[in-house]
Backbone of each chain as ProteinMPNN parsed JSONL, in Angstrom:
{"seq_chain_A": "MRRLRYFIGLIIIILIFGVIIFYPLPSLLEWQSVLLKRCFSILFFCALFCLWRIIKGPTPADRAVAIDILGILVLGFCAILGIPTGRDWYIDIGIAWALQSFISTLALAKYLEGRNFDE", "coords_chain_A": {"N_chain_A": [[0.832, -1.2, 0.0], [1.933, 1.221, 0.828], [4.06, 1.477, -0.968], [2.585, 1.653, -3.292], [1.365, 4.129, -2.973], [3.629, 5.801, -3.068], [4.382, 5.344, -5.725], [2.202, 6.355, -7.181], [2.369, 9.068, -6.487], [4.872, 9.719, -7.614], [4.32, 9.394, -10.348], [2.437, 11.45, -10.685], [4.013, 13.73, -10.209], [5.883, 13.582, -12.317], [4.113, 13.878, -14.459], [3.18, 16.501, -14.037], [5.567, 17.968, -14.492], [6.025, 17.244, -17.179], [3.733, 18.211, -18.545], [3.972, 20.933, -18.041], [6.469, 21.665, -19.159], [6.896, 20.303, -21.688], [4.62, 20.693, -23.229], [3.018, 21.384, -26.375], [4.614, 23.988, -28.131], [3.529, 27.295, -29.122], [4.64, 28.878, -31.264], [7.596, 28.806, -33.266], [9.291, 30.925, -33.174], [9.205, 32.364, -30.802], [10.063, 30.712, -28.679], [11.648, 30.822, -26.434], [10.768, 32.826, -24.583], [8.2, 31.884, -23.986], [8.782, 29.407, -22.829], [10.18, 30.287, -20.598], [8.135, 31.512, -19.177], [6.66, 29.268, -18.439], [8.526, 27.966, -16.796], [8.513, 29.775, -14.72], [6.044, 29.183, -13.576], [6.595, 26.736, -12.348], [8.319, 27.538, -10.264], [6.424, 28.941, -8.856], [4.813, 26.87, -7.83], [6.704, 25.783, -6.019], [6.91, 27.895, -4.167], [4.333, 27.802, -3.157], [4.414, 25.357, -1.781], [6.233, 26.051, 0.264], [4.72, 28.001, 1.6], [2.653, 26.418, 2.57], [4.02, 24.865, 4.431], [4.736, 26.859, 6.214], [2.229, 27.571, 7.224], [1.309, 25.155, 8.421], [3.297, 24.259, 10.16], [4.54, 22.288, 12.854], [6.228, 23.159, 14.928], [7.936, 26.221, 16.028], [10.481, 26.255, 14.821], [10.214, 24.972, 12.367], [8.77, 26.859, 10.911], [10.633, 28.909, 10.776], [12.624, 27.718, 9.188], [11.202, 27.4, 6.779], [10.736, 30.056, 6.099], [13.329, 30.889, 5.59], [13.949, 29.344, 3.304], [12.049, 30.36, 1.532], [12.98, 32.955, 1.228], [15.308, 32.501, -0.279], [14.172, 31.514, -2.578], [12.838, 33.691, -3.692], [14.872, 35.156, -4.803], [15.453, 33.56, -7.011], [13.056, 33.934, -8.417], [13.335, 36.675, -9.088], [15.595, 36.536, -10.711], [14.704, 35.011, -12.893], [12.66, 36.634, -13.849], [14.065, 38.721, -14.986], [14.917, 37.976, -17.532], [12.89, 37.508, -19.807], [11.572, 40.0, -19.824], [13.542, 41.864, -20.223], [14.537, 43.833, -18.56], [17.008, 45.191, -16.491], [17.022, 45.77, -13.814], [15.792, 44.006, -12.093], [17.47, 42.156, -10.915], [18.801, 43.65, -9.056], [16.839, 44.038, -7.097], [16.766, 41.41, -6.262], [19.337, 41.07, -5.063], [19.115, 42.829, -2.857], [16.994, 41.621, -1.503], [18.138, 39.168, -0.802], [20.132, 39.94, 1.036], [18.523, 41.042, 3.098], [17.046, 38.775, 3.813], [19.01, 37.064, 4.822], [19.926, 38.441, 7.125], [17.56, 38.576, 8.647], [17.092, 35.859, 9.026], [19.252, 35.142, 10.666], [18.56, 36.649, 12.93], [16.177, 35.364, 13.651], [17.159, 32.818, 14.332], [18.69, 33.476, 16.523], [16.677, 34.259, 18.177], [15.358, 31.858, 18.56], [17.067, 30.503, 20.262], [16.539, 31.442, 22.757], [17.711, 33.382, 24.37], [18.883, 36.668, 25.428], [19.328, 39.378, 23.055], [21.812, 40.552, 23.214], [23.561, 38.703, 24.146]], "CA_chain_A": [[0.0, 0.0, 0.0], [2.815, 2.369, 0.931], [4.778, 1.61, -2.236], [1.61, 2.105, -4.296], [1.21, 5.578, -2.802], [4.833, 6.441, -3.607], [4.362, 5.217, -7.179], [1.213, 7.301, -7.712], [2.906, 10.414, -6.332], [5.946, 9.923, -8.602], [3.702, 9.583, -11.665], [1.806, 12.776, -10.729], [5.064, 14.749, -10.327], [6.429, 13.544, -13.68], [3.095, 14.437, -15.351], [3.175, 17.965, -13.896], [6.729, 18.488, -15.211], [5.881, 17.058, -18.616], [2.724, 19.105, -19.104], [4.406, 22.332, -17.991], [7.627, 21.97, -20.014], [6.878, 19.762, -23.047], [3.381, 20.961, -23.948], [3.456, 21.948, -27.657], [4.821, 25.436, -28.125], [2.685, 27.896, -30.163], [5.371, 29.275, -32.47], [9.003, 28.5, -33.099], [10.12, 32.124, -33.046], [9.227, 32.901, -29.444], [10.005, 29.584, -27.76], [12.364, 31.073, -25.182], [9.967, 33.563, -23.602], [7.096, 31.027, -23.548], [9.337, 28.401, -21.919], [10.515, 30.936, -19.333], [6.903, 31.705, -18.403], [6.296, 27.984, -17.821], [9.455, 27.756, -15.686], [8.028, 30.632, -13.644], [4.951, 28.512, -12.873], [7.177, 25.722, -11.456], [8.746, 28.231, -9.048], [5.218, 29.287, -8.103], [4.47, 25.676, -7.051], [7.648, 25.686, -4.909], [6.543, 28.89, -3.163], [3.111, 27.329, -2.486], [4.835, 24.35, -0.799], [6.817, 26.736, 1.416], [3.645, 28.653, 2.359], [1.912, 25.379, 3.289], [4.802, 24.487, 5.605], [4.653, 27.955, 7.182], [0.925, 27.535, 7.89], [1.043, 23.939, 9.17], [4.448, 23.751, 10.883], [4.205, 21.986, 14.244], [7.061, 23.915, 15.868], [8.424, 27.476, 15.426], [11.684, 26.053, 14.02], [9.774, 24.665, 11.004], [8.396, 28.096, 10.219], [11.856, 29.662, 10.471], [13.273, 27.062, 8.051], [10.441, 27.677, 5.564], [10.952, 31.463, 5.727], [14.664, 30.961, 4.993], [13.887, 28.796, 1.944], [11.272, 31.296, 0.695], [13.839, 34.085, 0.896], [16.221, 32.171, -1.376], [13.384, 31.303, -3.798], [12.474, 34.98, -4.299], [16.014, 35.519, -5.647], [15.258, 32.872, -8.288], [11.976, 34.658, -9.107], [13.845, 37.918, -9.682], [16.541, 36.221, -11.785], [13.988, 34.57, -14.091], [11.89, 37.76, -14.394], [14.902, 39.649, -15.729], [15.263, 37.542, -18.897], [11.972, 37.814, -20.915], [11.154, 41.396, -19.885], [14.636, 42.676, -20.713], [14.898, 44.916, -17.639], [18.144, 44.704, -15.72], [17.027, 46.125, -12.395], [15.188, 42.989, -11.219], [18.516, 41.463, -10.149], [19.093, 44.515, -7.901], [15.863, 43.669, -6.062], [17.183, 40.11, -5.743], [20.466, 41.24, -4.141], [18.631, 43.442, -1.62], [16.172, 40.652, -0.789], [19.009, 38.147, -0.214], [20.738, 40.529, 2.242], [17.51, 41.166, 4.145], [16.663, 37.44, 4.264], [20.105, 36.522, 5.632], [19.954, 39.077, 8.445], [16.366, 38.195, 9.4], [17.229, 34.467, 9.444], [20.142, 35.122, 11.834], [17.815, 37.152, 14.079], [15.226, 34.323, 14.07], [17.908, 31.758, 15.003], [19.062, 33.976, 17.847], [15.444, 34.271, 18.98], [15.007, 30.482, 18.915], [17.901, 30.007, 21.351], [15.899, 31.797, 24.012], [18.487, 34.289, 25.194], [18.756, 38.052, 24.999], [20.036, 39.605, 21.804], [23.196, 41.005, 23.43], [24.283, 37.571, 24.743]], "C_chain_A": [[0.864, 1.247, 0.0], [3.576, 2.593, -0.374], [3.841, 2.051, -3.35], [1.416, 3.609, -4.209], [2.419, 6.332, -3.334], [4.819, 6.455, -5.127], [3.396, 6.222, -7.8], [1.719, 8.737, -7.602], [3.99, 10.724, -7.347], [5.378, 10.169, -9.989], [3.079, 10.97, -11.775], [2.854, 13.868, -10.898], [5.621, 14.782, -11.742], [5.425, 14.11, -14.675], [3.047, 15.955, -15.272], [4.337, 18.572, -14.661], [6.544, 18.393, -16.717], [4.886, 18.011, -19.228], [3.236, 20.538, -19.112], [5.495, 22.593, -19.021], [7.384, 21.546, -21.456], [5.547, 19.896, -23.76], [3.723, 21.685, -25.249], [3.478, 23.464, -27.687], [4.064, 26.088, -29.282], [3.459, 28.292, -31.412], [6.852, 29.059, -32.212], [9.851, 29.743, -32.865], [10.273, 32.566, -31.6], [9.294, 31.801, -28.41], [10.686, 29.9, -26.443], [11.492, 31.792, -24.159], [8.805, 32.716, -23.099], [7.591, 29.99, -22.552], [9.709, 29.019, -20.58], [9.271, 31.201, -18.505], [6.476, 30.41, -17.74], [7.224, 27.639, -16.67], [9.03, 28.58, -14.474], [6.892, 29.96, -12.874], [5.471, 27.401, -11.973], [7.66, 26.363, -10.159], [7.558, 28.656, -8.207], [4.733, 28.106, -7.273], [5.387, 25.531, -5.837], [7.283, 26.666, -3.797], [5.26, 28.485, -2.442], [3.449, 26.263, -1.449], [5.393, 25.01, 0.454], [5.733, 27.403, 2.255], [2.843, 27.629, 3.148], [2.676, 24.949, 4.532], [4.78, 25.598, 6.645], [3.325, 27.899, 7.926], [0.842, 26.355, 8.844], [2.242, 23.438, 9.972], [4.143, 23.47, 12.34], [4.991, 22.831, 15.243], [7.486, 25.239, 15.228], [9.661, 27.292, 14.574], [11.325, 25.718, 12.574], [9.45, 25.926, 10.237], [9.624, 28.919, 9.881], [12.58, 29.072, 9.273], [12.553, 27.409, 6.752], [10.617, 29.134, 5.122], [12.32, 31.638, 5.086], [14.643, 30.481, 3.545], [13.132, 29.748, 1.008], [12.098, 32.517, 0.309], [14.817, 33.777, -0.21], [15.44, 32.005, -2.676], [13.036, 32.623, -4.492], [13.612, 35.492, -5.174], [15.923, 34.825, -7.008], [14.144, 33.501, -9.109], [12.536, 35.886, -9.823], [14.798, 37.622, -10.825], [15.807, 35.79, -13.044], [13.193, 35.716, -14.711], [12.746, 38.688, -15.238], [15.113, 39.255, -17.173], [14.196, 37.922, -19.933], [11.533, 39.271, -20.974], [12.27, 42.305, -20.366], [15.017, 43.835, -19.819], [15.95, 44.402, -16.667], [18.022, 44.971, -14.224], [16.304, 45.114, -11.518], [16.246, 42.298, -10.367], [18.982, 42.323, -8.969], [18.132, 44.227, -6.753], [16.254, 42.331, -5.436], [18.32, 40.217, -4.757], [19.985, 41.803, -2.805], [17.81, 42.455, -0.809], [17.035, 39.578, -0.132], [19.674, 38.67, 1.053], [19.744, 40.572, 3.392], [17.118, 39.801, 4.704], [17.73, 36.836, 5.159], [20.086, 37.117, 7.035], [18.746, 38.672, 9.273], [16.44, 36.745, 9.834], [18.158, 34.349, 10.654], [19.416, 35.621, 13.079], [16.818, 36.116, 14.581], [15.943, 33.197, 14.791], [18.315, 32.19, 16.397], [17.854, 34.008, 18.767], [15.071, 32.862, 19.42], [15.843, 29.967, 20.069], [17.358, 30.403, 22.713], [16.702, 32.687, 24.912], [18.149, 35.725, 24.804], [19.586, 38.267, 23.738], [21.489, 40.01, 22.017], [23.981, 39.972, 24.229], [24.46, 37.751, 26.254]], "O_chain_A": [[0.589, 2.209, -0.717], [3.726, 3.725, -0.836], [4.267, 2.756, -4.265], [1.314, 4.29, -5.229], [2.274, 7.374, -3.973], [5.194, 7.448, -5.75], [3.709, 6.861, -8.804], [1.521, 9.536, -8.518], [4.05, 11.829, -7.886], [5.866, 11.025, -10.727], [3.17, 11.608, -12.824], [2.634, 14.828, -11.637], [5.814, 15.855, -12.314], [5.825, 14.758, -15.642], [2.896, 16.631, -16.29], [4.166, 19.551, -15.388], [6.861, 19.33, -17.451], [5.132, 18.568, -20.298], [2.981, 21.285, -20.056], [5.468, 23.623, -19.694], [7.632, 22.331, -22.371], [5.352, 19.273, -24.804], [4.625, 22.523, -25.253], [2.509, 24.131, -27.325], [3.964, 25.479, -30.347], [2.979, 28.063, -32.522], [7.306, 29.123, -31.069], [10.993, 29.643, -32.415], [11.321, 33.076, -31.204], [8.659, 31.911, -27.361], [10.34, 29.305, -25.422], [11.475, 31.411, -22.988], [8.445, 32.801, -21.925], [6.926, 29.712, -21.555], [9.578, 28.373, -19.54], [9.318, 31.131, -17.277], [5.985, 30.424, -16.612], [6.778, 27.08, -15.667], [9.17, 28.134, -13.335], [6.777, 30.138, -11.661], [4.869, 27.13, -10.934], [7.447, 25.814, -9.078], [7.659, 28.728, -6.982], [4.287, 28.291, -6.141], [4.922, 25.196, -4.748], [7.338, 26.315, -2.618], [5.097, 28.778, -1.258], [2.863, 26.242, -0.367], [5.08, 24.598, 1.571], [5.804, 27.382, 3.484], [2.397, 27.912, 4.26], [2.072, 24.694, 5.574], [4.803, 25.314, 7.843], [3.285, 28.152, 9.13], [0.359, 26.51, 9.966], [2.223, 22.296, 10.431], [3.549, 24.312, 13.013], [4.465, 23.182, 16.299], [7.408, 25.376, 14.007], [9.892, 28.097, 13.672], [12.032, 26.123, 11.651], [9.802, 26.062, 9.065], [9.674, 29.559, 8.831], [13.094, 29.809, 8.432], [13.197, 27.682, 5.738], [10.646, 29.422, 3.925], [12.477, 32.428, 4.155], [15.23, 31.109, 2.664], [13.511, 29.926, -0.149], [11.949, 33.055, -0.788], [15.146, 34.656, -1.007], [15.954, 32.31, -3.752], [12.946, 32.681, -5.718], [13.373, 36.178, -6.168], [16.268, 35.412, -8.033], [14.244, 33.602, -10.332], [12.257, 36.115, -11.0], [14.824, 38.359, -11.811], [16.217, 36.147, -14.148], [13.054, 35.788, -15.932], [12.225, 39.375, -16.117], [15.459, 40.111, -17.986], [14.542, 38.615, -20.89], [11.157, 39.753, -22.043], [12.003, 43.399, -20.863], [15.74, 44.734, -20.248], [15.809, 43.323, -16.093], [18.823, 44.461, -13.44], [16.201, 45.326, -10.309], [15.972, 41.899, -9.236], [19.502, 41.791, -7.988], [18.534, 44.175, -5.591], [16.096, 42.134, -4.231], [18.306, 39.548, -3.723], [20.388, 41.323, -1.745], [17.898, 42.431, 0.418], [16.719, 39.118, 0.966], [19.779, 37.943, 2.041], [20.065, 40.19, 4.518], [16.885, 39.661, 5.904], [17.411, 36.171, 6.145], [20.213, 36.393, 8.022], [18.875, 38.444, 10.475], [15.917, 36.4, 10.894], [17.899, 33.559, 11.562], [19.622, 35.086, 14.169], [16.619, 35.985, 15.788], [15.413, 32.66, 15.764], [18.296, 31.397, 17.338], [17.974, 33.812, 19.977], [14.535, 32.671, 20.511], [15.395, 29.082, 20.798], [17.68, 29.769, 23.718], [16.423, 32.759, 26.109], [17.268, 35.977, 23.982], [20.438, 37.448, 23.394], [22.316, 39.84, 21.122], [24.95, 40.312, 24.909], [25.045, 36.892, 26.914]]}, "seq_chain_B": "MNETIGMFFIIVGLTFDFFGCLGLIRLPDVYNRLQASTKCVTLGTCSILLGLFLFKGFTAAGIKAILCILFIILTAPVSAHALARGAHKSGVKLWGKSVCDKYAEDKGVNS", "coords_chain_B": {"N_chain_B": [[23.513, 29.975, -29.334], [24.66, 30.296, -26.756], [22.323, 30.962, -25.424], [20.799, 28.656, -25.512], [22.328, 26.922, -23.903], [22.065, 28.336, -21.55], [19.293, 28.073, -21.067], [19.234, 25.321, -20.543], [20.714, 25.222, -18.115], [18.951, 26.69, -16.502], [16.674, 25.047, -16.424], [17.699, 22.776, -15.141], [18.282, 23.915, -12.639], [15.7, 24.595, -11.803], [14.602, 22.065, -11.448], [16.13, 21.129, -9.259], [15.262, 22.99, -7.323], [12.542, 22.337, -7.148], [12.576, 19.687, -6.128], [13.841, 20.119, -3.71], [11.927, 21.676, -2.315], [9.907, 19.808, -2.238], [11.045, 17.962, -0.485], [10.973, 19.586, 1.742], [8.288, 19.445, 2.372], [7.757, 16.64, 2.663], [9.474, 15.273, 4.497], [10.08, 13.989, 7.876], [11.01, 15.523, 10.085], [12.466, 18.374, 11.84], [15.226, 18.714, 11.447], [15.812, 16.988, 9.345], [14.287, 18.181, 7.32], [15.594, 20.644, 7.122], [18.137, 19.832, 6.298], [17.605, 18.671, 3.84], [16.283, 20.667, 2.292], [17.783, 23.058, 2.322], [20.307, 22.65, 1.071], [19.566, 21.743, -1.521], [18.011, 23.897, -2.533], [19.824, 25.983, -2.492], [21.796, 25.158, -4.383], [20.157, 25.001, -6.651], [19.278, 27.665, -7.031], [21.722, 28.9, -7.488], [22.337, 27.731, -9.934], [20.309, 28.757, -11.565], [21.029, 31.461, -11.546], [23.465, 31.287, -12.844], [22.581, 30.572, -15.369], [21.277, 32.97, -16.022], [23.518, 34.608, -16.202], [24.721, 33.459, -18.457], [22.82, 34.171, -20.352], [22.959, 37.003, -20.361], [25.644, 37.773, -20.66], [28.777, 39.638, -20.442], [27.682, 42.02, -19.12], [26.223, 44.624, -17.029], [24.166, 43.354, -15.565], [24.922, 40.662, -15.757], [27.374, 40.557, -14.335], [26.408, 41.255, -11.85], [24.883, 38.995, -11.342], [26.893, 37.043, -11.016], [28.058, 38.033, -8.666], [25.889, 37.637, -6.964], [25.828, 34.832, -6.91], [28.231, 34.258, -5.512], [27.615, 35.488, -3.053], [25.361, 34.001, -2.191], [26.475, 31.433, -1.923], [28.254, 31.926, 0.145], [26.575, 32.74, 2.321], [24.307, 31.047, 2.727], [24.951, 28.452, 3.993], [25.764, 29.434, 6.501], [23.439, 30.543, 7.639], [21.908, 28.228, 7.735], [23.312, 26.614, 9.562], [23.063, 28.215, 11.861], [20.304, 28.129, 12.232], [19.908, 25.39, 12.767], [21.343, 25.083, 15.146], [19.936, 26.839, 16.826], [17.421, 25.582, 16.825], [18.031, 23.17, 18.074], [18.826, 24.066, 20.577], [16.48, 25.204, 21.477], [14.98, 23.079, 22.188], [13.682, 21.272, 20.439], [12.609, 18.073, 19.652], [14.25, 15.104, 18.334], [13.474, 12.955, 15.488], [11.715, 9.832, 15.982], [13.036, 7.574, 14.94], [15.688, 8.284, 14.67], [19.265, 7.866, 14.66], [21.707, 8.722, 16.019], [22.879, 11.438, 18.164], [25.016, 13.75, 18.018], [25.516, 16.302, 18.953], [24.242, 16.63, 21.426], [25.666, 14.734, 22.886], [28.241, 15.881, 22.915], [27.724, 18.227, 24.352], [27.024, 17.094, 26.806], [29.468, 15.971, 27.623], [31.126, 18.204, 27.905], [30.005, 19.868, 29.9]], "CA_chain_B": [[24.14, 28.832, -28.649], [24.727, 30.628, -25.344], [20.99, 30.994, -24.817], [20.353, 27.274, -25.318], [23.005, 26.398, -22.705], [21.46, 29.012, -20.419], [18.005, 27.44, -20.782], [19.52, 24.032, -19.91], [21.067, 25.464, -16.71], [17.771, 27.152, -15.754], [15.763, 23.915, -16.177], [18.321, 21.956, -14.095], [18.092, 24.603, -11.371], [14.294, 24.493, -11.39], [14.385, 20.714, -10.94], [16.67, 21.063, -7.897], [14.374, 23.767, -6.457], [11.279, 21.629, -6.917], [12.735, 18.543, -5.227], [14.122, 20.636, -2.379], [10.683, 22.064, -1.649], [9.172, 18.573, -1.959], [11.612, 17.451, 0.754], [10.477, 20.435, 2.844], [6.97, 18.975, 2.779], [7.563, 15.223, 2.919], [10.317, 14.645, 5.513], [9.323, 13.976, 9.134], [11.646, 16.144, 11.241], [13.003, 19.699, 11.526], [16.614, 18.634, 10.979], [15.779, 16.39, 8.016], [13.807, 19.187, 6.37], [16.658, 21.642, 6.94], [19.238, 19.236, 5.55], [17.22, 18.422, 2.452], [15.844, 21.813, 1.498], [18.748, 24.155, 2.205], [21.322, 22.366, 0.067], [18.982, 21.668, -2.858], [17.557, 25.196, -3.02], [21.013, 26.803, -2.747], [22.388, 24.767, -5.668], [19.244, 25.329, -7.734], [19.282, 29.096, -7.303], [23.008, 29.223, -8.12], [22.284, 27.317, -11.334], [19.464, 29.73, -12.275], [21.797, 32.695, -11.736], [24.469, 31.014, -13.883], [21.863, 30.682, -16.633], [21.083, 34.402, -16.293], [24.809, 35.141, -16.666], [24.943, 33.028, -19.845], [21.949, 34.963, -21.226], [23.275, 38.425, -20.429], [27.012, 38.054, -21.031], [29.524, 40.496, -19.517], [27.092, 43.346, -18.914], [26.049, 44.924, -15.604], [23.315, 42.34, -14.95], [25.677, 39.414, -15.656], [28.333, 40.659, -13.231], [25.632, 41.205, -10.6], [24.494, 37.598, -11.117], [28.053, 36.346, -10.449], [28.169, 38.479, -7.273], [24.821, 36.966, -6.221], [26.227, 33.437, -6.672], [29.215, 34.254, -4.427], [26.961, 35.841, -1.797], [24.508, 32.894, -1.751], [27.316, 30.317, -1.461], [28.835, 32.256, 1.445], [25.673, 32.996, 3.443], [23.262, 30.052, 3.0], [25.323, 27.505, 5.047], [25.824, 30.097, 7.809], [22.081, 30.646, 8.195], [21.409, 26.895, 8.033], [23.925, 26.173, 10.823], [22.483, 28.977, 12.96], [18.942, 27.629, 12.483], [19.969, 24.062, 13.399], [21.782, 25.258, 16.53], [18.836, 27.43, 17.565], [16.352, 24.599, 17.015], [18.453, 22.188, 19.073], [18.843, 24.677, 21.917], [15.132, 25.517, 21.941], [14.362, 21.875, 22.715], [12.919, 20.475, 19.486], [13.103, 16.704, 19.748], [14.541, 14.432, 17.072], [12.51, 11.956, 15.053], [11.836, 8.623, 16.782], [13.935, 6.587, 14.352], [17.031, 8.809, 14.461], [20.249, 6.932, 15.212], [22.608, 9.312, 17.011], [22.762, 12.873, 18.372], [26.378, 14.071, 18.443], [25.586, 17.599, 19.637], [23.877, 16.418, 22.83], [26.774, 14.024, 23.536], [29.321, 16.84, 23.157], [27.336, 19.109, 25.45], [27.081, 16.338, 28.04], [30.856, 15.79, 28.028], [31.774, 19.46, 28.269], [29.481, 20.505, 31.107]], "C_chain_B": [[24.225, 29.077, -27.147], [23.359, 30.548, -24.699], [20.457, 29.584, -24.609], [21.009, 26.653, -24.088], [22.427, 27.052, -21.454], [20.11, 28.42, -20.047], [18.193, 26.083, -20.117], [19.864, 24.215, -18.431], [19.846, 25.874, -15.91], [16.839, 25.983, -15.461], [16.349, 22.973, -15.125], [18.12, 22.597, -12.718], [16.664, 24.525, -10.872], [13.983, 23.102, -10.863], [14.917, 20.582, -9.509], [15.777, 21.817, -6.922], [13.116, 22.98, -6.113], [11.483, 20.463, -5.948], [13.156, 18.968, -3.831], [12.864, 21.009, -1.628], [9.799, 20.857, -1.394], [9.704, 17.913, -0.688], [11.178, 18.277, 1.951], [9.095, 19.993, 3.291], [7.03, 17.559, 3.328], [8.322, 14.687, 4.139], [9.756, 14.876, 6.911], [9.824, 14.905, 10.234], [12.171, 17.52, 10.849], [14.379, 19.584, 10.891], [16.687, 17.993, 9.597], [15.331, 17.403, 6.969], [14.874, 20.226, 6.072], [17.755, 21.087, 6.055], [18.864, 19.014, 4.099], [17.049, 19.724, 1.692], [16.935, 22.848, 1.313], [19.774, 23.889, 1.105], [20.743, 22.38, -1.337], [18.624, 23.046, -3.379], [18.744, 26.114, -3.286], [21.636, 26.463, -4.1], [21.479, 25.137, -6.832], [19.253, 26.802, -8.072], [20.609, 29.539, -7.914], [22.991, 28.846, -9.594], [21.418, 28.272, -12.156], [20.236, 31.023, -12.543], [22.892, 32.511, -12.77], [23.835, 31.054, -15.272], [21.603, 32.118, -17.024], [22.369, 35.04, -16.791], [25.092, 34.72, -18.103], [24.034, 33.77, -20.812], [22.512, 36.356, -21.432], [24.686, 38.704, -20.902], [27.681, 38.983, -20.028], [28.949, 41.904, -19.498], [26.932, 43.554, -17.407], [25.236, 43.832, -14.924], [24.061, 41.015, -14.791], [26.659, 39.431, -14.51], [27.607, 40.632, -11.896], [25.174, 39.792, -10.301], [25.643, 36.801, -10.525], [28.246, 36.74, -8.986], [27.114, 37.809, -6.404], [25.183, 35.52, -5.935], [27.215, 33.362, -5.516], [28.547, 34.519, -3.079], [26.109, 34.68, -1.277], [25.352, 31.742, -1.225], [27.919, 30.638, -0.108], [27.802, 32.249, 2.558], [24.658, 31.901, 3.723], [23.708, 28.996, 4.02], [25.395, 28.134, 6.424], [24.441, 30.159, 8.436], [21.525, 29.271, 8.531], [21.99, 26.376, 9.338], [23.322, 26.901, 12.013], [21.082, 28.48, 13.278], [18.973, 26.271, 13.17], [20.367, 24.183, 14.86], [20.655, 25.857, 17.38], [17.713, 26.448, 17.822], [16.735, 23.58, 18.061], [18.454, 22.786, 20.463], [17.451, 25.006, 22.408], [14.365, 24.271, 22.316], [13.467, 21.133, 21.754], [13.495, 19.072, 19.47], [13.349, 16.108, 18.368], [13.411, 13.473, 16.73], [12.745, 10.666, 15.843], [12.833, 7.62, 16.256], [15.344, 7.117, 14.109], [18.045, 7.968, 15.22], [21.081, 7.587, 16.298], [22.418, 10.819, 17.061], [24.093, 13.365, 18.922], [26.429, 15.354, 19.25], [25.247, 17.458, 21.113], [24.992, 15.684, 23.565], [27.914, 14.983, 23.858], [28.982, 17.775, 24.298], [27.402, 18.39, 26.778], [28.495, 16.148, 28.533], [31.438, 17.094, 28.551], [31.282, 19.993, 29.609], [28.96, 19.503, 32.1]], "O_chain_B": [[23.907, 28.194, -26.351], [23.237, 30.116, -23.552], [19.74, 29.331, -23.64], [20.355, 25.949, -23.318], [22.309, 26.405, -20.413], [19.799, 28.274, -18.865], [17.421, 25.714, -19.232], [19.377, 23.466, -17.583], [19.699, 25.461, -14.759], [16.265, 25.915, -14.374], [15.61, 22.426, -14.306], [17.823, 21.902, -11.746], [16.426, 24.404, -9.671], [13.189, 22.958, -9.933], [14.255, 20.003, -8.648], [15.551, 21.346, -5.807], [12.676, 22.949, -4.964], [10.669, 20.26, -5.047], [12.869, 18.267, -2.862], [12.73, 20.702, -0.444], [9.017, 20.858, -0.442], [8.931, 17.367, 0.099], [11.028, 17.747, 3.052], [8.751, 20.144, 4.463], [6.419, 17.283, 4.36], [7.86, 13.732, 4.764], [9.034, 15.849, 7.128], [9.133, 15.071, 11.239], [12.311, 17.811, 9.661], [14.674, 20.271, 9.913], [17.507, 18.387, 8.768], [15.902, 17.487, 5.882], [15.047, 20.642, 4.926], [18.252, 21.777, 5.165], [19.709, 19.151, 3.214], [17.584, 19.89, 0.596], [17.016, 23.465, 0.251], [20.08, 24.773, 0.306], [21.338, 22.954, -2.249], [18.896, 23.354, -4.539], [18.693, 26.938, -4.199], [21.967, 27.359, -4.877], [21.964, 25.543, -7.888], [19.239, 27.173, -9.245], [20.638, 30.439, -8.753], [23.563, 29.556, -10.421], [21.742, 28.569, -13.306], [20.122, 31.613, -13.618], [23.226, 33.446, -13.497], [24.456, 31.508, -16.233], [21.69, 32.472, -18.2], [22.347, 35.895, -17.677], [25.63, 35.501, -18.887], [24.407, 33.987, -21.965], [22.542, 36.847, -22.56], [24.934, 39.758, -21.488], [27.218, 39.111, -18.894], [29.642, 42.869, -19.82], [27.436, 42.767, -16.607], [25.574, 43.419, -13.815], [23.86, 40.313, -13.8], [26.781, 38.446, -13.782], [28.105, 40.067, -10.923], [25.08, 39.411, -9.134], [25.429, 35.975, -9.638], [28.561, 35.89, -8.152], [27.382, 37.45, -5.258], [24.892, 35.014, -4.851], [27.076, 32.513, -4.635], [28.863, 33.866, -2.084], [26.116, 34.393, -0.081], [25.01, 31.134, -0.211], [28.09, 29.739, 0.716], [28.112, 31.793, 3.658], [24.173, 31.81, 4.85], [22.896, 28.648, 4.878], [25.122, 27.465, 7.421], [24.277, 29.865, 9.621], [20.763, 29.128, 9.487], [21.277, 25.772, 10.139], [23.09, 26.296, 13.06], [20.698, 28.411, 14.445], [18.162, 26.013, 14.058], [19.82, 23.493, 15.72], [20.443, 25.436, 18.517], [17.109, 26.457, 18.895], [15.895, 23.154, 18.853], [18.121, 22.103, 21.431], [17.23, 25.088, 23.616], [13.208, 24.368, 22.727], [12.564, 20.421, 22.194], [14.699, 18.885, 19.3], [12.757, 16.529, 17.373], [12.523, 13.208, 17.539], [13.854, 10.431, 16.324], [13.428, 6.879, 17.038], [16.126, 6.471, 13.411], [17.745, 7.423, 16.282], [21.156, 7.057, 17.406], [21.871, 11.416, 16.133], [24.292, 13.401, 20.136], [27.276, 15.5, 20.131], [25.882, 18.087, 21.96], [25.248, 15.966, 24.735], [28.495, 14.916, 24.942], [29.84, 18.089, 25.124], [27.788, 18.986, 27.783], [28.725, 16.158, 29.743], [32.169, 17.09, 29.542], [32.08, 20.522, 30.382], [28.486, 19.884, 33.17]]}, "name": "protein", "num_of_chains": 2, "seq": "MRRLRYFIGLIIIILIFGVIIFYPLPSLLEWQSVLLKRCFSILFFCALFCLWRIIKGPTPADRAVAIDILGILVLGFCAILGIPTGRDWYIDIGIAWALQSFISTLALAKYLEGRNFDEMNETIGMFFIIVGLTFDFFGCLGLIRLPDVYNRLQASTKCVTLGTCSILLGLFLFKGFTAAGIKAILCILFIILTAPVSAHALARGAHKSGVKLWGKSVCDKYAEDKGVNS"}
């Protein structure tokens, strides 16, 4: 029963990837921008998984881990958005978001230890 | 040619991102989730940024992508170690089937 459940889940994941990436492209001239939009939808699924873990995490440490992962994923969002739109300042937003995520993750870890901030 | 190689790197990075977030959902423990998701998502995002560099070439955006790769490689393990240490000190218990706990043994010997 357990192996059957694993098998069904694996088939569903492979189907999602296949439909998103290998669905027939509308025209051969613009295949790069269309494919990048589909890649963007895969990152959207990843962000939904992180939000589900933030909502349903049993302990506060789970929520801190999910916030850390979401902060790195937003950098991938900004990097992919810069290619089809042709605007170079999305990667600047990504750099600023990575700095802010790193500092906030260190503050959350210090809060989880249960001490004061000045040791 | 550069753009095709860049698309290949971006799709590889998206696959790593997806399986990292799947591990964030499926695994049973805080430490397992941290160990699975942090490494996979770091490598996937570095691969996406390398694809952006192959698209843009040596312009301002490409150099910023290389700087982002260096920054992510330096800071993601630091935040992961800090989160694991904070979770262990705040008293989150391990999974029932875990084999050993080296950090608790070291603390017991020292104090």
